N, C-alpha and C positions, 0 to 999 in steps of 0.2 A: 702745570708747566708745559712747555713745548714738548718735552720728552714724553710726558703722559699722554698728550694729544696724539703724538706720533704713534705711540703704542696702541692707543684706542682705535686709530684708523685702520689698523690691521688685525684687530681682535676677531676671534672666531664668533663671538656672540653679537648678533645683529643690533640689539638695543644699545650695546656699548659702542659699536661703530657709529650708530646714528647720533649718539650724544657727542662723540668725538668730532664728527663732521660739523655739528652745530657750533662747537667751540672753535674748530679750525676756521670756520667762516668769519668769526669775530676776531680771532687772535693771530692768525697766520697770514703773512703777505702772499700775494699771488705767486711771487717768485719762489717762495718756500714750497708752496703746493706744487709748483711746476717741477721742482727737483724730485718730489715724491712721484709725480706723474711719469717721470723718466725712468722709474725703476721697473723695468720690464720683467724682472724676476719675481715680482710680488703683485699678482693681479688684484688681490684684495686691497692692498694699499693704493694701487693705481686707481682703482674704481672709486675709492673713498675720496682721494684727492680730486678726481674729476668732478665728483658730486659737489664738493666744497667750492671749487672754482665756479661751477654753474650757479651756485647759490650766492656767491659774492656779487654776481650781476655786473652792473656797469663798472664797479670798482676794479674788476679783473680784465676789462676790455683791452686796455693798452698792452698788458702783458700777453694776452691771448693773440692779439694782432702781431706782436713781435714773434711769437712762437710760429705762427703761420708763415712768416717770412724766413724762418730758419731753415737749416739744412736737413733737419730730422723730419722725414716725411711722416713717420708714425706719430710723432708728437703733434705735427700739424693736423693730422686727422682727428686727434683727440681735441685739439683746440677748436676745430670746425664744429665738432659735436657740442662742445660747450657754448660756442657762439650761437648755435641754432636754438639751444634751450634757454639762453638768456633772452634772446629776442628783443634786445634794446633797439631804439631807433638807429643807432650807429652800426648795428650788426650787419644789416643788409649790404651797405657799401663795402664792408670788410670782406664779406663772402663773395660779392661780385668781383672784387679784385683778385680772387683766387681762381677765377675761371681760366686765367692764363698761366696758372702754376705749372712749372716744368714737370712735376710729378702728376700724371693723369689722375691717379686715385684721389689726390687731394682736391683736384678740380671737380671730380665726380661727387665727392662728399659735400663740397660746397653747393653744388647744384641741388643735391638731395635736401640739404639743409634749407635752402631758399624755398623749395616746395613745401617742406614741412612747416615753415614759418608763414606760408601763404603770402609771400612777399610780392605783392602786385607791382611794386616799383621795379622789380627785377625782370619783368616780362620782355621789354625791348632788348635787353642784353642777352637774355636766354634765346630769343628768336634769332638774334644775330649769330649765335654760336651753334645753330641747329645743323650746320653742314659739316660737323666734325665726324669723329669716328662713330661706329654704330653704337658703341657703349655710351658715348656722350649723347647721341641722339635719344637712346633709351631713357637716360637720366633726365634730359631736358623735357621730353614729352611727358614723362611721369610728373615732373615738377610743375609743368604748365597745367596739367590736369588738377593737381592739388591746389594750385593757386586759384584756378577756376575763372580766369579772365578771358572774356570772349575775343580779345585781341589776338589770341592764339589760333582762332578758328581757321583762318586762311592757310596757315602753315600745316595745321593738322589735316585739313581736307586734301591738301596736295600729297600727303603721305599715306592716306587711308588704304591705298591698294598695295603699299610696299609689303612684300612677303614677310619680312622680318620685323616690321614696325607696326603691322596692322593691330596686333594685340594691345600694345600700350596706347596707340592712337584711339582705338575704340573706347578704352577705359577713360582716357582723358576727355574725349568728346562727351561721354556720359557725365563725368564730373562737372564739366563746364555747363552743360544743360542748355546750350543755345539752340534755338529752333532751327538754325541753319544746319545743324547736324542731323536733323531728323530724317530727311529724305535719303541722304547717303547711308545712314545707319540701317534704314529699312531695306535698301538695296542689298546691303551686306547680309542682312537677316535671311533674305531669299537666295543668297548666293551659295550654291553647294560647295564651292571651293573654300568658303569661310566656315564650314561646318565645325571645325575643330574648336573655334572660339564662339560658337553660336550662343552659349550661355551668357558670355560677357556682352555680346551684341544685344541680346534680349534685355539685359539689365540696363545697358546704356540707353536703349530706346525708351525704356520705362522712366529713366532719370530725366530725359528730355521732356517726356509727356508730363511728368510730375512737376517739372519746373515751368511748364507752359500749359496749364489746365485746359485752355480753350482749343488746343491743337487736337486733330484727329488724323488717323492714318488711312492710307489707301494702298492696296497692294500694287506693286509695279505692273504696268500693262503687260499682259501676256505671260505673267509669271506662273510657273507650275507650283502651286502652293499645297498640294496634297500631302506631301511629306512634312511640310512645316506645320500644317494644321494638326496632324497627328502628334507631332512633337510638342506643340503648344498645349494640346489637351493633356498630355502626360505631365508637363510641368505644372499646369494648373491644379491637377489632382494629386500632385506629389506631396504636398504638405511642407515642402521646403519654403520657408517664409519668403525669402528674397526672390527666388526664382518663380514661385507661385504667384506672388504679387505682380511681378513683371509680366507673367503670362496672362493673368487676369486683365491687366491694363491694355496689353496689345490686342487680345481677343475682343475686348469690348470697344476699344477705339477703332479697330478695323471692321467692326460690325460683322464678325464671323458668327452669325446667329445660330448656325448649326452646332456651335460649340458652347452656347449659353447653358444648356443643361449640365455639361461637365463643370462649368464654372460654378453654377448654383449648387450642384451636388457637393463640390469641394468646399464651398462656403459653409455649408451645414456640417460637413464632416470635420472641418478644421475651424469651428466657431470660436476657438480660443485665440485665434490670430487677430491682433488688434487692428490691423490695417484693412481687414475685409469690409466692415461696414462703410468706411469712408470711400473705398474703391467702388463699391456697388452704388452708393449714393451719387458719386461723381458721374456715373454712367447711367443714371436713371432714364434719360431720354432714349438711349440705345436699347435698353432692356424693355422699356414701355412699348416700343415699336413692335417687339416680338412677344408681348405679354399674352395675347390670345393663344398663341401656339404653346407658350410655356405652361399656361394653366390647363392645357389639354394633355400635357406630357404624362406618360404612363407612370413615371416615377414620382410618388408622392413627396419624396425628399426634395425634388426640384421645385414642385409647386409650393411647398411649405417654405423653402428658403427664400424665394422671391417675395413672398408675403411677409415673412418675419423680418426681413431686412428692409421692407418698404422700398424696394428697388424699382420704383415706377413713378410716373408723373401723376399729379392729382387728377388729371382728366381721365385716368384709368380707374378711379375709385368705383364707378358704377359696376364694373365687372367684378370688383372685389366684394361689394355689397351682396351681389348675387350668390356668392359662395357661402353665405350664412345658411343657405338652404341645402348645402352640399351633403351628400350621403356619407362622406368620410369625416369623422369627427376631427381627425388630425388637420384636415384642410380647414374646417370651420374654426378650430382654435387658432390656426395661423392667420386666418382672415380677421379674427377678432384682434389679434396683435397688430396687424397692419392698420386696421381702422382706428384703433385706439391711438397708435403712434402718430397717425395722420390727423387726429382730432376731427374725424369725418362726421360732422354733425348730421349730415344727411342720412347716416346709418343708424341714428339713435332709435327710431321706431322699430327697426328689425332687431337691434340689439336688445331692446326691452322685451320683445317677443321671446327672444332666446333666453333672456334672464328669467322669464316667467315659466320656462319649460320645466320638465320633471327631472332632467339629467343634471346631476350636481356639477360634473366637469364642464358642461356647457354653460351652466349658470355662473360658474366661477370665471370662465373665459369672457363672458359677456360683461360681468361686473367689472373685471379689470379694464376692459375697453371703455366702458362708461365712465370709470373713474378718471380717465385721461381726457375726457371731453371738457371743453370750456363750460363753466357753470351755466352760462346763459343758454347753452344748447340743450340743457336738460329740462328747462321750464319748470312747471309745477309737478315735479316727478313724484308719483305715488306708486308704490309697489305693494300689491295685496299679498 
């Protein structure tokens, strides 16, 4: 009965409430649920009614539209929340109509909802309203970033130096990922006045690079990057997945070769991070250019990391083959990994020599590398 559903919607036991919500979706009219939504003395009942309205979907749209036009601003806010979660084709125009609502909080909620819905049809109207209060500007910038439409870039670029809006603008530019945002973001990364949001800027730069894999960075002419280099090295070594990945990306794209050892050391230390192999592979050409210096690095962890990740171009394989005669077994094992992963058939004779050696760990490393070779590279393989 309706009475039982009503009681279930405010029950203390979650599974009872969930069952009551499912029944309310099927058996209660939106107007009835709206009456329950208006009960501001019972938060549990109100939340259950809101969930039921959201699940009614398009069936509840006309009622929710009427609520947004009513005098009760609190109810209008709940209606906006429900409209956002319904996300039906008709929802976006209903929310856009609320941008001119006399209660600013309702308009801000509508803007937020349009962003969460990724409503790209709302971009023109949002841009038209970008000259409102600072709170409205905040909300619109965030929504534009969530929508991710490059049509917003002109407006965002014009606001990137605004002292109060720089933070949301940077985040939005990163989310959009347009290559037009790269140069301005790099300038901000080097700007000491933007230090307070440097982490967000770094992540935004990485987002743009990730969205445009062929792009590479150049430091601004005459920029003093000593402090930035030190900071990037700290982020790369931090183990903080998102920040470390962004630091890797910027260091390698900007060809800051003196920081490659820190990157490779961190890659080995945090080998459980799933993004590391892809990042190093994407920047093989930059790392290859510095490979001779890397392979001379005093830290064996650095040498092993570049080999184990195969973070170099195929033309560098001869230098890797030479490492099979290295005096440090850790380097030899890493070289075997690199040659096996690269299926470097030119290394087969040296790997066979290593396999025939007397040291079991070297035999195992060589065998693993040989097992990865194309069958035709092994020829009439006979091992005595």
